[in-house]
N, C-alpha and C positions, 0 to 999 in steps of 0.2 A: 264021937269023929265027926256027927253034923254040925254040931254046936261048934268045934274048932273051924271047920269050913265056913261057917257063917261070920264069925268074926274075923277071917281073914277078907272076905269079901267087903266088910264093913271098913277094915283098915286101908283095903285098896281105894276105896271110893273115897275115903277121908284123905289120904294121900294126895288123891288126884285133885279135890277141892283145894287142898293147900296149896298146890303146884298152879294152878289156875289163877288164885288169889294172889299169890307170889307175881305172877306174870302180869296181872292186870294193873297191880300198884307199880311193878316196872316201868310198864307203859305209861301209866299216868304221869309217873315221875319224869320221865325221858321226855313226855310232852311238855311239861312244865320247865325243863331245863333247855328246851330250845326257844323259850320266849326270851327275847333281847331282854337285858337287864334291866334296861329304861323303861320296859314296858309291862315290868314284873308289878303284879297290884299289892300294895301296901296300904297299911292302916295306921294313920299318926293322928292321935288325939291328944294335944300338948297345948299348955297355956305358959306364956313368957318362959319358953324353954331355950337352951342353949342350942346354937347352932350345931356344934359338935356332936352334942348328944343327939339331934334331930338326925343327922347324917348316920349316925351309928345305928339308931334304931332302923332307918331306912335299908342300910347294907345287911343288918341281920335278917330282916324279913325278906329280903330279896336275894339272898346266898351269894353277895359279892362284896367287893369292898370299893371304898372311896379312895383317890389317890388326888391331892391336893395339898398346895402350899400353905402356909400361915395367912398371907394376905387375902387368900379366898373368903376367910370368916373376920379376918380382923375389922374391928368396929363394927359390927353387926349387934343390934340390938335385940334383947330378947324377943322371941317370935312365939306367936299362936298359929298354930296350924290344926284344922279339922278336916282331916281326910278319910274316908272310909271307902277302902277298897278302891282305891285311885293309883294309876300308873306312876311309878316314881319319877318319870319325867314331869308330869302335872304337880307333883308336890316338889319338887326341885324350882319349878318357875314361880311357884308361890312364896318360896323362901327368898330367891335370889332377884326376882323381877325383871329378869332379861339381862343381870349384869354380869352373868357367868356363864361361861360355853362349857358344854360337857359331852363327852364322847366316850364309846366303849373300847376299850382293848385288852383282849384276854379275858380275865377274870377281874379286872377293874374298871370304875368308871373314873375318868379323869376330869377333874374340875379347873378351869382357867378363868380368873378374873378377865373382864374385859379391860383393855387399856384405854385410859382417858388421856386427852392432851389437854393441860393447863385446866385440868378438872371438868373439862367441858367436851362432851361427846358430840362430835360434827357427823351424823349419819349421811352418808351419800346413797343410801338405799335401805329398802324396806325388807327385812329379814323376818318372815312370818312362818311360824311355827303354830303347829294346833292339832287337836281333835276334832272329829266329826260324831255327832252321836246321834242316835234316834231319839227324838222329842219325847215319844211315848214310853219307851222303856229303857232308856240310858244306854242302850249298847252301841258299842264303837262300830262303825260303819266303813267296810273296805270298798275300795275302788271307787271313791266320789272324785268327780271331777272339780279341782278347784284352780281357777284361772283369773287373770286380769285382761281384760278386753285391748286396752290400747298398747299394753307392751307385748300381748300375745303369749306371756310367760305362762306356765301351767303346771300342774303337777297332779297325781292321783294319790289317796290314802293308801297306805300299806294294809295289811291284815289287820292291823291293830286300831285303824282310822286315824293315823298319824300321817300328817303331810309336811313339808317345808318348802317354803316358797321365798325365792329372792327376787326383787324387783328393783332395778334402778330408779333413781328419783328423777332423772333426766328424762326418763320415758313416762313417766305419769304425773310429774309436779309434785305437790307438797301431801296429796291426799290420793288414795287409791280406793277403788271398789273391788271387791273380790266378789267372784261368782262363785257358787257353789251346786253343783248339779249333780243328782244323781237319778238315773231311770227309776220311776215309779215313786219319786219323791217330789216334793214341791221345790221349784227353783228358789234359791235364797242368795241374797246380797249383804255380804257384809263390809261396813264400812272402816277404814283404818286411816288415820291421821296422823299418827305418831311414826315418824322414819326411826331406823334402827331395829332392835330386836323387839318384835312383839310375839306373846304366846297368846292364841286364841282357843276358845272352846266354841264350836258352833254347832247348835241345834236344828236339825232339820225335820219336817214333818211329811210322813207319808202322805202321798196324793188319794183322795176319796176317789173310789171307783166312779168314773163318768157315766152318763147313759151309754147304752150299747152303740146308738149310732154314732156317737162322736167318738168312743173307745175303737170302732171299726174305722173311722177316717184316720185317725192317729197311727192306728196299727199298719192302716195300708200305706201312709206316709213312711213309717220306720221301714217297714218291709221294703220300700221302693229303695230306699238309700242303701238298705243293708246288702240289695241285690248285687251291687259293685262290690261291696267291701268281702263279700263271700266269694268271688271269683278267685280262682286259684292264684293266677298272676298277681293279683291287688294283695290277697291275703299275705303273698310271701313278704309285701313291702310293709306291712303294719306289725308295729311291735305291739306290747301289752298296753301302753299307754295310749296309743292312738285308737285303740281299738273300743277302750274303755271310753275315750272321749267320744268316739263316735255313736257310742249306744247312749251315754248320759245327756248330752247336750241337747237340747231341742231348738235352742235359738240359734238364728244365723247369723255370724258377724261378719260384716260387710268391710271391705278394703278399696280403697281406689286402684292400688299397685301391690303387686307381689312379685318377688324375684327369687327363684329357688336354683339351687344346682341339681339336686335331687330331692325326691319326695322327703319332707320334714327337715331339710337342711336349707333353709331359707328364711325369709322375713316373717314369714307366719308360724314357724316353728313346729310345735306339735299339735296346732290348731289349725292346720292346714286343711284337714277334712273338714271342718266346720266353718269354713270362711269362704264367702263368696266374692271374687275380685271383679272390679271393672277391666283392669287391664293385668295381664299375666306373662311373666317371661319366665321359662324354665330351659336352663343351660342344657341339662340331659333330660329330665323328665320333672312333671309336677304332678301333683295330687291336691285336690281342693274339693270344695261344696259345689262351685259353679262358676261360670264366667258370664259377665254382662257386656262385654264390648269386644275384647281381643285376647286370644292365648296363643302363644307361640312357644313350642317345645322342639329342642333339637332332635330328641328321641320320641318321646310320648308325651300325651297331656291324658290324665284319668280325671274326670268330673263325677262326683256322686249324683248331682242333681244336674240342672239345666243348663244348656250354654246357649249363649246367643252371639250373633253377628260373623266372628270369624274365628276359625280355630285351625291353626296350623301345625302338623307335626311331622319329623323327619321319618318315623316308623309309623305310629298309630295314635288315633285319638279315641276314647272311649268316654261316653256320656251315658248317665245313668237316668237322667231325665230327659225333658224335651229339648230339641236342637232346633234353632230357627236363625238360619244365616248359610255361612259356607263353611265346609271342612274340606280340609286337604292334607293328606297323608301319603307317605311313600310306600306304605304296604296295606293299611286297615283302617276304615273307620266302624266303628261297632257302638251303635246307639240302642238302648232299651226302650224307648219311649218313640214320641211322632217327631219325625223329622220335616221340617219347612224350610227349603231352600235348596242348596247344592253341595254334591258330595264327589269329591274327587280323589281317587285312591290309585296307586300302581297296581294294587293286588284286588282288594276286596272291599266292600262296602255291605255292612250288615245291620238291620233295622230288624228290631222286634216288634215293633209297631207301624202305624201308617207313615207313609214318604208322600210329601207334596212337594214337588221339584223335579231336580236333575241329578242324574246319579252317571258317574262315570268311573269306570273301574277297569284296570288292566286285565283282569281275571275274572270276577262275577259279582255280581249285586243280588242281595238275599233279603227279601222282605217277607216277614211272617203274616204281615197284615197287607192291607190294600196299599196301592200307590198310585198317583197320579203326576203327570209330567212326561220325563224323558229319560230313557235307561239305555246305556251302552257299556257293552261289556266285551272285551277281548274272548272271553270264554262262554258265558252263561249269565243269564238273569233269571232268578228264581223267585216268584210271589206266590205265597199260600193262601192269598184272598183276591179279592177283585182289583183288576188293575184299568187306569184310565190313563194310559200313556203310549209313546211309541217305545217300542222295545228293539234294540239293535244288538245282536250277540253274534261272535264270531262262530260259535258252537250251537247253543240252545237258549231258547226261552221257554219258561214254564210259567204258567199263571193257573192254578188249582181252582181258582173260583171265575174264569172269565175274565175278559178283557175288553176295553172299548178304545179302539185305535188302531195300530199296526204292530205286529210281530215279524221282525225282520232276523233271519238267522241263517248261517252259513250251513248249518247241517238240519236242526230240528225245532219246530215250536209245536208247544204242547199247552192245550188248554182245556181244563176240566169243567167249563161252564159255558155260558152264553159268550159269544165274541160279535161285536160291532165293529166290524172294520175289515182288514186284510190281515192274511198270513203269507208270507213269503219264507220260503225256504230251500236250501240247496237239496235235501234229500226228502224230508216228511214233515207235513203239517197233520196234527191231529186236533181235532175239536169235537165238541157235541154239538151245539146248535151256533150257525155261523149266519149271522146278518152280514152279509158281504161277500167275500172270494178268499179261495186259497190258490197260491201259485206255489206249486213244488214237485218235485221228480214222483213223490207219492202223497197223495191227500187222502184222509181219512176222516169222516165226520158223521153225526147221527144225521142231521138236517142241515141245508145250506139255503139260504135265499136267492143267494148269488151264483157266481159261475167258479168252480173249482177248475184249475187249469194245471194239467202235469200228465206225466207220461200216464199215470193211473191215479184214478179218483175212485173210490167207492164213498157213497153216501147211502145209510142204511135206508132212509126214506126216500131215495131218489130213484134213479133209472139204472137197472140193470137186468140184462137179459141173456139168456143163452139160445143162439141164432145155431141152426141147422140148415145150410142151403146149399145149391147148385147152380153153376154158370157153364159157359162154354167152354172154359179152360180146365177147369177141376170141378168134376160131378159131385165130390164130397167135400165139404167145407165146414168146420165147425168154428164159431166165434163167441167171445164175451164181450159184451159192450155194457160199459158201467159209468156212473158220473151222475150227472143231471141231463134232463131232456134237451136243454138249451146246449150243453157242450159234452159230449161222452167219449172215452176210450174206446178201442177195439183192438182186442189182442184175438188172433186168428190163425188157424192151419187148415190145410187142404190137402187132397192127393189124388193121383189119377192112378187108375188100374190096367192100362194097356201096356204095360212094359215089364220085362221080366224082373229088371231092378225097379223098387218103387219110385214114382217121381210125387215128390211132395213139396210142400213150401209153408213157411211161417212169416207171420207178417203182423203189422200194427197200423193202427189208423185213428182219425178221429173224425167226429160226426155230430150234427145237431139234427132235431126232430121239430116239426111244427104240427100243431092240432088241426085237423079240419073237420072238427066236429068231436062228437061223444067216441064215435067208434072208429074214426078215420085219423091219420095221420101221414105226412110226407117226410122222408128221411134223406139228408144228404151226407155220405160217407166218402170220404178221401182215405185210401188205404195203400201202403206198399209193402211188398213182400219179396222174398228171396226164393225163388224155386232151386231145387236141389236134387241129385239123383243119389239115392241112399245117403250116406253121411259125407258124400264129398263135395266139398265147398271150396271152389278154385277162385272165382272173381265174383265180385259184386253185380248180380244182373237183376235190377230191380223192376217189378211189375207193378205199375200203378194204376188204380183203378178209382174212378169217381162214380160211386152207385147213386142214382137217384131212385128211391121206392116207396111205393104206396102202402100202407101197412093197414090192414083191417082186423081190429080187435074182437074176438069172438067171446072170449071170458077174461077174466082176470089174469088167468095163468097161461093164455094161448092166444097167438095171433098169427096172419099170414101177410107175407109182404112179396111185391115182385117189382122189377121196374129195370130201365135200360143202365148200360154202362158206358163209360168211356174209359178205354184202355190203353197203355203205353207201356211195351217192354223194351229195355234197353240189354241188349245182349253183346257180351264181350265176345270179340271175334276170336280172341286167343285161349276161348275156354273149351278145353276137350271135349265139354260135353255141348258145343254149340251145334253142331251137325246132327245130333241125336236129340236131347232131350227139349234145348232153347228153340228148334224148329218145329220139334211134335206139338209143343204147347201153342203154338199160333194156329189160329182157324183158319179156313178157307178163305174168309171175306176180310182178309186184311185190307184196310183202306190205303194205307200208305207206308211205304218202306224208303229210310234212307240211311245212309252210313256216313259218320262222322267220328273221324280218328279212329280209334279202337274200338266202338261201338256201333251197332246196327239198331235204329231204332224202327220198331213196327207200332203201328195203330190202329185199332179197329172198334167197332160198336158191339157191345154184348149186351147180356141181360142176365138178370139173377131172380131167382126165386127161392124162398126162404121161409122155415118155419120158427117162430120164436116163443120162449117160454119165460114165463115170470114177468 
């Protein structure tokens, strides 16, 4: 029983092995059948053989049949062919020497003899076919760039290292130079002098590895160019041939002028991404290596490398290298390296490197490194490094590593480093160290050499005190004094206790202080407050005070101040609290009273005594 069970296991494993072997052979046969007939490898070793016999030998090895008329082989002399494991196409080229055209159709390869006029072929073009192989091992190399610079005609080798290139004689003259380029291989030039059909086999050599420094420089240059190609929008524009050319071709092609309708449909053909133009006209959009003088695009311009002098586009300009000159775009200027000049866009200017010049954008300017010059944006200027410029924005300016110049914004200015200049904002200024001034509704800073001017300013290393005081009108008052010693803001409130319903006030003021030695200073404060009873606010009844106090500091956290005040209370005669609250506030020694319109003005000299902390 056990023996029978063991035999069944062996038979099962044997069946599995046979199935896997059959499957492997099937896949191998399938892969072989997918090879084009003209690329099938054949071996022909024959001396003085008949053409028909050689064709029969090729067809038997390749698994296809030839279809041809008697004129194809008529008059051919006996042939000697020595080819070992060569593509069928290459053997046919040796046989017919370019006098026969062949193409695959179904299971057949059709042979057609080229037509002669008066027995003389007058070629008007170079039709070059051939293989590119590795000089070290003879392997056919796919995705090799083959191109002619004058005509800009190009091709890439297929999976079998084969290419076809047709160049008109009127573009190149009687001879042409083919450039054969492949990444990690030495650039090769092939000279062709015979117009017509020419089949060539080109061997190229792998590059020797350069020293690490040279390799790093070359790789940095290649990476820089590829940054543009890898962007999603640009990648959509590139087909396989253009991507291959961009990777393979290291030398730059220079042209005086190019015109295109859209990328790669223009005078530079598939070599647009490897060509630098002096003047470039793109009806809708263009794609090139760079521009040296002027580029105009109806919708967009894309340059993989540097741009000089003037670039104009209806929608956007994109440059992967340095920009020197002026860029104008309806929506966007986007530069990956340094910009020296001026940028104008209806929406956005974006620079991933430094900017030296002026930027004008309807919406925003964004720079990832330092900027020098002038920035104006309808919404925002953003700089992630140091800025030496005037920034003007409808909403916000941001410089994370400080600035030298002026920041002017409708809403907010933010600086993460030192500022040498001024910040002016409708709402908020924020900075660390300021060598200059801040002007805004709210100002915040770590330290300020100048004067922050606003409704409320807070300087961490500046002037900030909590004050508790009494005077002739309100016995208890609390105030916050913040800013710098030369100019500070005062927010205060006070209360009386002689009424059934609390009488209190809230107020705001500004002040300045002058030192009178190490322990003494004199303060000049101007405040305006609104008295009210309970929560009832009927009319504006301002109480204005000008206080002059002399302050004696007893320690770092405590001081005592006292001094006279000049007071003016404007009381609205229509206020229902006039005969109660507003008259009770007045002291007995009112100096002057007069009525003007709906207001009664009362003035007097008072005094203030205060304890100050911090």
